[in-house]
N, C-alpha and C positions, 0 to 999 in steps of 0.2 A: 497618536491613536484617536480614532473617531469618538465623538461623544454620542450619548444615546439618542439625542435629538436627531442626529443625522442617519440613524439606522433605518433600513428599509422596512416596509409594511410587514414583510414576512416575519421579521424579528419582533415587531410590536405584537403580532398575532400570537407569538409564542412566549411573550413576556410573562414571567411567573410560572410558566409550565416547565417541568423538568427537562423536556425535550429541547427547550431553548438554550440550555447549557451545553448540549452535546455538540462536539466537533468531530465528525467522522471523516478522516482524510487518508489518502494514500500518498506514498512517496514514489515518484517515477524517475527513471534516468536510464542512460546507457550503462551497460556493465562497467564496473570499476570507476564510476564517477564519485563514489563515496556514499551511496544510498544507505547501505546497511550500517555504516559507521555513523552517519547522521541519525539514523533511527535510534541507535544505542545512546547517543548523546542527548537526544530529546527525552528519552526515558530517564536518563540520569538527572536532567534538570527537573523532570516531572516527579522525581522522587520514587519512581517505580523500581529502580535498581540502584545499588550503592557503588558498584564498580562496573565500568563499561569494558567489555572484552573486545580489543581490536580484532578485526577480521584477519584471519591467518596468524594471530598471535600464538605464541607457544604455550603449551600447558592447558590442561582441561579447565582450570579455573578461569581462564581468560578467553574462552570461546565466546563468540558473539551470541548474546541471549536470543536474538530474534532468528538466528540460523541454528535450529535445534536438531535437524537431521544429521546423521553421521556423515553423509556425503557432502552436505553443506559445509560442515566444519573442516573436512579434509581439503576441499577445493577452494574454500573462501568465497563461495558464491551462494546466492539464494536460489533454491529450486522450487520453493513452495511459498505461498502467501502466509505470513505470520500476522496474527491479530494481537494487539496489545492495548489494554485498557488502563488509563491512569488519569489522575486529576491534577490540575495545575491552574493557579490564578483564578479560581472560582469557576473554571470550565471543566467539563468531563470529556476527555479525549478517547477516541477509538482510532488507533493508528494501524494502518495496514501496510506492512512492508512487503512489496511485491517482487517477484523475480525480474531482474533486468535483462537476462539472456533471452534472445529471441526464440529459442527452442521451447520456452515456457510461456509463450505469449498468451495461450488460452487462459491460464490461471490469472494472468494480469488483466486481460480484457474483462473477464467476469468480475474481478475484484472492483474494477472501475465503475461497474454498475451499482456497487454497494456503497460508494462514498459520495460525500457532498462537496468535497474540494480536494485539491492535490497540491503537493509541493514538488516542483521540478528541480532536480539537482543537475547542475552543469559543471563539468570539469573546466576550470579556468584556462587550462593549457590547450584544451581541445575544442571548446565551444559546443555548438549543437552537433550531435552525432546522429546516425541513422535511427537508432532505437528510440532516442529521445523524440525525434520528429514523429515517428510512428505512434508512440504512446500519446503524444500531444494531440494528434489527429483524433484518436479515440476519445480523449477528453473533450475535444471541440464538438464532436457529434452530440454530446450530452450537455454542452455548455457548462462544463465543470470549471469553476474558478481556480486559477493557478497562481501560487506564490513561487517565485523563482529564487533559488539559493545557488549562487556561484561559488563553488567549493574549491579548496586547495589553493587559496591565494598565497599561502606560505611557500608555494613552489613557483618556478618561473611560469609566467602565464601570458596570455594575449593581452593586448591593451583593453582596459575596461570599456571604453567607448566602442571599440571594435566588437567586443562581446555583446554589448547591448544592441548595437545595430544588426548584428547577426541574428539575435533572437527576434528582433522586430521584423526584419526582412524575410527570414526563412520561415517563420511561423505566422507571419501576418498578424502580429500581436503588439499592441501598444505596451511599452515598458515604462515604469516609473521607479527610478532608483530611490531607495529609502536610505541606504548608506553608500558611502563612496570611499574606495580604497586609496591609500597612499603607498605607492610602490607595490612590488610583488617579489616572491622568492626571498632571497636573503635581505632585500631592501624593504620588505613588507613591514610597515610601522603601525598599521591599524586601519580603522575605517571611521569616517566622519558621518555622524547622524545628521542628515540634511534637514529633517523636520525639527529636531530639538537642539541643534547647534552643540552637540556633544562629540567628544572624541573617545573612541574605544581603542584602547592601547593594545598593540601586539608587540611584545618584546622577546625576541628569540634568546637573548642572553639571560633574561630573568623571567623564568616561566611563571613566577608568582604574580607578575604584573599583567599577564595575558587576560584581557577582558576588563581591565580597570577602566573606569569611566571618568573622564574629565569634563565636568559641567561647564557651560558658557565658554567653550573653547574658542580662543582667538587664533585664527590661522596665521602663523608667522611667515610661512613659505609663500612667496608671492606667486610662484608658478602653480602651487596647489590651490591657492585662493582663487586664481583665475580659472582653473579647471573646474572648481566647485561652482563658480558663477555660471560658467558655460553649460554645465550639466543642468543646473536649475532652470536656465533659460531654454535649453534645447529639448528637454523631455517634459511630458505632461505631468502635472501634479497628480498625486494619488486621488482617485475618485472611487468611493466604495461601490456605488451602483454599477459603474463600468467594470470594476473587478468582479462583482457578483454575477454580472451577465457574461463573464468569460472573455471580455474585450481587452482588458488591461491587466498586466501582471506587475505587482510590486516586486522589486529586486533587492536582495540582500547579498552582501559579499562576506565571505568568512572562510574558516578552516575547521571542518567538523572534527578532524582528528585532534586538533588542539583546543576543542571546546570554544572556539572563537566565532561569535556571531550567531550561535545557536539559541541563546536566551532571547535575543531580539526577534529571531524567527518564530519562536514559540509564543512570545507575547503577541506578535502580529496574527498568528493563527487564532489565538484566543479572542482577540479583539475583532478581527475582520471576517474570518472564515464563516460561511453560512451555517446556521443550525439545520436540522433535517428539512428537506424540501419535499413538496408533494411528489408522490411516486407514480409514474405512468402505469396504468393498469386498464384492463378491460372488465366490465363495460365503462368504468369511470376511474379518474385518478384518485389516489388515496391521500388524504390530508393527515399530517402528523398529529393534529389536535383531535382526531376522531377518537371516541371512547373505546371502540372495539379493537382488539389486537389483530394486526396483520403483519406479515413478513414474508421474505423469500429466501430460499437456500441458494447461495452463490458459490458454495464450495463444500465438498465432502472430503474429509481427511481420515485415512485409515491408519491405525497403529501409532497414534501420537504417544501412547504409553505402551512400550514393548512388552510389559508384564501382563497386559490384558489385550486381547484381540479387539480393541475398541474401534468404533467408527463414529466420528463426530460430524454432524451436519452444521455448518456455519450459517446461522439465520440472521439476516439484517432485519431488525424491527422497523416497521414503517408507520405504525399507529398504535394507540392504546397503551395501557399500563399492563405489562406482562407480569404475572405472578407465578411463582413456583407451584407446580401441581395443576396448572390449568389444562383444560382440554382444547386442543386445536384441531381443525379439520383440514386434511390434505386435499387440496383441489385436484380434480381429475379422477381420484379414486374414491373420494368421500370417506376415507378412513379417518377415524377420530383417534388422535394421539394424546396420551397423558404425558405432559412434560414434567417429570418428577425430579430430574437432576440437571437443570439448566446450568451451564458453565460460563463464567467470564474468564477470558484468556489473558495470560501474560506469556506469550510465546508458548512453551510447552507446559509451564506451570499454570495451574487453573484453580478456581474456587467455585463452589456452588453458590449461585446467586438467588436471592429471595424475590427480587423484582428488577425489572429493566424497562427502559423507555425508548421511544423512537430514536433511531440513530445508533443505539447500542447493537453490538454483535454478540450474540450468545451461541453457545454450542449445545446441540441436542444429541446426546448419545442415542444411537439407534442401530438396528441390525439389518441394514439394507433396505429399509422402508423409504427413506428420504433420498431423493436424487437432486442433482444440480438443476436449478430452474423451478423447483416445486414452490408453490405458494401455500402458506398456511394462514387460516383465518379463524375467527370465532364462529364461523358458520355461513357468513355471506359468501356468495359465489363471486369471487374476484380472481383475475389472473394477471399477475404482474408481468409486464412485457419488457423486452429489450435485453434479455440475457442471451449472449451469443452462443452458438454451437458451431463446431468446426469439423470439416471432413479431414481425415488423415492424409498426410502427404507421403509418409513412408510406411511400408508394410514389411513385416518380418515374420518368418515362421519360428515358432518356439520349439526348441529341441530339449527334451528332458534327459539329464544325465542318468538319473536313477528312475527306471520305469515304475518302481514301487511307490513313488511319490506323486503319482498323477493326480490323486485326490487333493493333496496339499497345493499342487500347482494350480488346479482349477480354482480353489478357494483364493489363492493369492491373486490370480488374474482378475477374478470377479471383484474382489475387494478394491484393487487398484483401479479397475475400470469405473467403479462407482464414484471415484474422485473426479471423473470427467476429463482426465488427462489422457489416459491410455484407452483405446477402444479394442475390444476383443471380438474376433470373428471365428466361426467354425464353418467348415464345408457342410453341406446338407448331409453328405454321407462320409463319415469317418475323417481321418486326417488329423494333423497337428493343429494346435491353436495358432491363429494368425493375429498378431498385434499391430495396431495402427497408431502412429504418433505424428505430430506436426514437425518436430525437430529431432535431429540425431542425438542430442544430449539426453533427451528423454529416454532413449533406449538404454543408455548407461545407468540412468537413475532407476529404470524398471528392473534391470538385471541386479543392481546393487541391493535394491529394496527386497526383491524376492529372496535373495540369498540371506540378507541380514535379518529380515523380519519373519521369514517362513522356513528358513533353513533348507531351501530348495535350490539346487544348482542347475542353471539353464544355459543354453547357447542360443543365439539369435542368428538364424540363417536367412539368406534371401528367399523371399516368397515368390511363388509363381504368378503373382498378381501385381499390377502396376498401381492401381488406385481402387478406392471404394467410394461409392456414392449412393445416396438415398434415391429411391425411385418411387 
């Protein structure tokens, strides 16, 4: 781990400031690489939960905590971004678990504007997949530093050198292995810590030994010793500045399902991931050390609590000390909002927060006032830039089964449109609602949520339009 003398100037500027302890990061991957499972295990190590629910595990008590929607639990996939706040090793983490499926890419792209670093999860058997490459390109546009976690080493996998070379060549990214695996699948025996000469044991026959550390480990296997020397000579050593600039990625090997390699990953995020960075804005960038509060809405979520028709705006704080009850001005409309019930999230569970700092993600309950992309400040006219907006690729006509529920349908579509995922159109004169989405799976989610959350049954029929564009 780096010592404080080696830390960049940005860290020194935040030394002693609560924002300097914040690590706000997202987990990105192709679907089924183990992203949500890794999220659960990070939370387990961070003490935020006491039992991790395997995705698709049986029984209500074992559902993945970060996948809280009914449709997510049924299908074992993430369809919305979850935000989880926890503390570990002296750092304060804000972890954003994003959807991996390409049909929910809008939510993911917007989320990546709200983070300072990312963890890229790669399936050891499959290597770099299409979705991983796409998400990496989004991170590269913003120079987001990335730590790589090669998952599922307890299953048959590609050769580790082949995997690293694939990452390096496909993504044009320098890689620096921090741990090195011995074997894979049934022959997976653990990983060797290249920096500290330690062996992390993986024993399939004795689960209690998984993660056991052997200090000052002497490698007895000559082939493995030769491979370790080859890796040390063939790949660049870890360089913090290169990592922070987005040019180099430290690589860890492990098995999230078995809690193996997760603690080492979390230690690395705490030590190396950047604290809050200056936020691009007009007419000037926003520094996290500024005394006045500013932030932007990157997501709106309706009905997180089905007992109340709530609507929560997720606000990424960029500067200042936020205090409960403060008045913030919405840029564009100049409306002044009193934030009396700000929320810190743990997936669907939440608590009222008295204060928050740059890097934190807080929830602001509101009734349709806040939209995705809104900037809130203490009065200064600033507009945070870089939050993407998407034109719909698929249009469908909404047919209502019970005409008596047209009012509830309008409310449902308006609420879900405010989340920024579904777009709703009406003809100038009469006609059904037209919904526009980027991916097919979003239509399933729309239909499921309208039925589950508003008790309105709908059909989605082909629309007489091919596309919608702003003019």
